[in-house]
N, C-alpha and C positions, 0 to 999 in steps of 0.2 A: 530465516528464509527472509530477504528484504522484502518489503512489501510498503512503496510507499504512496501505492495507490489504494483508496477509500474502497470497502465492498460494501454492494447490496444486496437485497432480499427477492427469492423469487418461490414460484408453485405455480400449481395449475387451476382453471375453471372448469366448467359444466359445460356441454356444449348450449347449444341453442340460444346462446347471449345470457344466460345463466352467470353470475359473479362476472360480468362485462369479458366475458375469451368466448367470442362468437367464432366458431370455424367459419375459415373463410374458403372459398372455392378454389384458392391455389395451393391449401396447406398439404403438407408430403401430408402421407398417413402417419408417420411415427410423430408430427405436431399434431394431426388429430386427436390421436392417441393422448398425447400430455393433456392436449385441452378437456378430455371429456373423464379423465381422473379427478377425482373429488378433491383429490389434495398432494402435497408431496413435500416429501422432509430433504429440507438441505442441506442439513448438515450432521453432524455425531459428535459426541459427549468427547469421543474418542479423537485426542489430535491426530488426522492421518500425515504418511505420507505418500507419495505417488504410489498406483496400487501394480502390485506385483508384474512388471515386464514393461512396466510404462515408463514413458522420458517425458518432463517437460519442461518446454522450454519459454522461459519468460522474458518478453523484453519490456524495457519501461523506455519512456521518455519523458522528462520536465523539464519544460521552460517556466523562465519570468522573464518580463522584456519590460525595459526602460520603469523597473522600480525604484520608485523615491527613495533618495539616500541623504541622509544628513550624520555627520560624523561631529563630534566632539570631543576634543584633547588638549589639554594644557591652557582650558579657558579660549579657546579656537573652535568655530564651529565652521566647518564645510559643508557645502549639499552639491546634489551629481544626481547621478542614476546608475542604476546596476542591472543588465540583462546577464543572465545565466541560461545554460543548457543541458543538462547531462543526460546520458543514455546508455542504461546497461542491458547486457544480456546475460543469460543464466540459465544452466541447464540442472535440472535434478532429475538422477538415475534409481530408478528402485533396485535396490539390493536384497530385496526380501522384505516380509511383510514389517519390521519395524528397523529397517535401515537403509538407509539412501546415499548416492554421491552427490553434492553440491558442487558447481564448477562456475563461479562469477567468468565468463568467457570474453566478456569486454567491458569496460568504463572508460568512456570519454566523458570530458568536462569540459566545457570555455566557458569562462566568465567576461564578461567587460563591463568597467567601471569608469567614470568619469566623474572626476570632481573639480569644480568651480571652471567647467570646457573645458578640462586636460583629460586624458587619456593619463588611471593609474592603473601601476603595475599590480596584480591579482593573485599568488601566488597559486600553481595548479598543483593539488592535491590527488596521488594517485589511490585508490583502493587497496589497500594491504593486503588482498585477500584474490586479487586480481590471476587469474589462470592458476591457484592452488587448490587443487581439489579437497575437498571438507566432506567427512563421515558425519551424517545425522543418524542419529539412535536413540532408539527408547529403549531405557530399563527402568525399570521397576516401576513405569509410570512416567519418568521423568525423559526430558528429553536431552541429550547432550551432543554439543558439535566440537570434533575435534580435529586437524588437521590429519588425514588419511595417512600421511607419511610417517605416520608417530613421532615426526620432528617435536621440538617443543616450542609453542609462538612466542614470536618475541615484539618487544613495540605496538606498532598499532595492528598487529593480528589479533594481540591479546582482545583490545576493545572489541574490533570485529567479530571474533567470533563469540565474544559475552553478547553482542547486538543480536546474532543468532541465536543463541542458546533461550534469550528472551522471546524472542518470536516461537520458538519451537515450544515453549511451556505459557505461552498466552493463547488459548484456542480462541482463535480472531475470529471465524468462521461459526463458529457454536455462539460464541457470543452475540453476533451478528444475526445471524439464521433461526438458532434453535432447533430441537427434532420435532417440535409439532407441525405437523403437515401444514402449509400456508397454500395458498388457491387466492386467486386475481382479485383484487380491489383489496386486498389485506392492506392496515397501515399499523406500525409500530415503532414505539422509538428503542434506543440502543443507547446501554450507559456507557458514556462516553469514557470511561477509564478503563472500558476493555478494547479500545482502539489501538491496534501494532501499527497502523497504516502510516504515522508519522515519525517514524524512526525514534529516535532518542528524547520525543517531547514526553513527561510526564506530568501529573497530577492534571489529567484533562477534566475540562467540566466543559458545561453548556448543552448544547439540545444537537441530536442528531437522529431525524425522524426516517422511515423508509415507505415506501408505497411499492407493491407488487403491480406493475402497470397491466403487463401483457405478457403470452406468449408467443414467440413466432422460432421463427428456423435463423440461425446466425452459422454462416461459413460451415451449413450443410449440417448441423447439429440442432434438435429443439432447444429451445432456452429463455430463462425467465429473464424478463425484462424489468429492472429494478431503477428505481428514481430515490436518492437521498437528498435529502435538504439538511443541511449541517450550519452550526454556528458556536466555533469551539474556541478555548484556550487553553492553554496549558505554561509548562516552564520547561526548560534545559539545562542543566548545570554540569559544568566541570569539575570532574572530582579532582584532577588535577592540580587547579588554580582556581582563586579569584574570578569568575565568570559565570554571570546567570542570564539567561535569554528568556523573557517573555513573548510569546508568539499567540496572535487569532487568526482564523482559518472560519472565512464564510460563505458559502457557495452550495454546489449540487455534484453530484458524481450519477452516471447512468452507466449501469453495468448488466452484461448479456455474461449470465449462469447455467452451464449445462446442467442439465437435470440429471443427466446420467452419471456423470463422472463426480458432482459437487465442484465444478472450477468453475472458475470465473475465468472465460475467455477473452473478453473485453471487459474492461475498466476505466470510464472516462470522467476525469475534474475539473473543473472550472471554478476556478473561485479567487478570491481575496486574499492576501496573505500578510500581517501585520507583527513587525519583530520589533521587539527593542531588544537590545545587551550593553552591560557592561563587563568590563575587561580590567584587571588591574587590580594592584589596593588602591583602600582609598584614600583619597587625595591627590593618587596618577590615575587616577579610571579613564579608561577610552568608552565613549556610548555612541551607540549605532540605532539610528532609528532608519526602516526600509517597510515601505510598502507600496504593494504593486498587484499584479495578477500570478496568478498562479495555474499553469495547465501542467496537468500529469496525464498520461496514456499507457496500459498496461497489457499487453496482451499474452496470451497464455495460450501455446500449441500443445497438445495432448497425443503421444506418438504412443499406438498400442500394439502390444505384442502379436 
């Protein structure tokens, strides 16, 4: 499952201000109970699909505005700006304990590039799995994503399924939260190499520090409010050609995570991204440098039977 959004951690504290989680007069009974608990387990070692009968609807919006762009080719350098907006809606429907159906319901991209003061054309690339049901299964502890129709994937569908497979077999939740009970005031560091929130970026390094800030109600559900500060770098390589991309991210993430369902109901990322890429054979390379703001919002609605 695609995850562009970065996750953070949650937990619960004791009442009367212990661990910084005082009960407020306006708190619901469920929130009061959560705050009075000694701790909360935020994830499990077993990579999980939606619980039996559940449907997850995940909406994601990623934007960058007026990023500074520099392109070099054939000894010539051009400067300009890039703005982009991508929105996705996907559903994940439980089909049992170890099976689910994932469908990318919609995928919209809008990119505007201006070079040397003139708007430049930018190819629109659609997601190869938009509207195509994908079966997610765990067999012998390994996650497998296939076309539900049984058809053989072709072209970009192969790459898209490969990305889903990597996400299924890399338990981002456990890497982020662990299965040790957490409480308000806890702080810890996550191994950047375990992150799946940056798509195809690999060899992640840097720092990712998480703080469990408080417990509060979010859209009628007791949630942990988690704050992450990160400074990361990584690279992305194209297996089909001589292309390398180095990326740097610096910013923070605020997450509301459901204590009952162990699902991030909302994650907001505010960051600066720097990208340097090289494409093409030596001597004929095109280089590109992009630096600008990155904002991501991911929301998940859990529908229960």
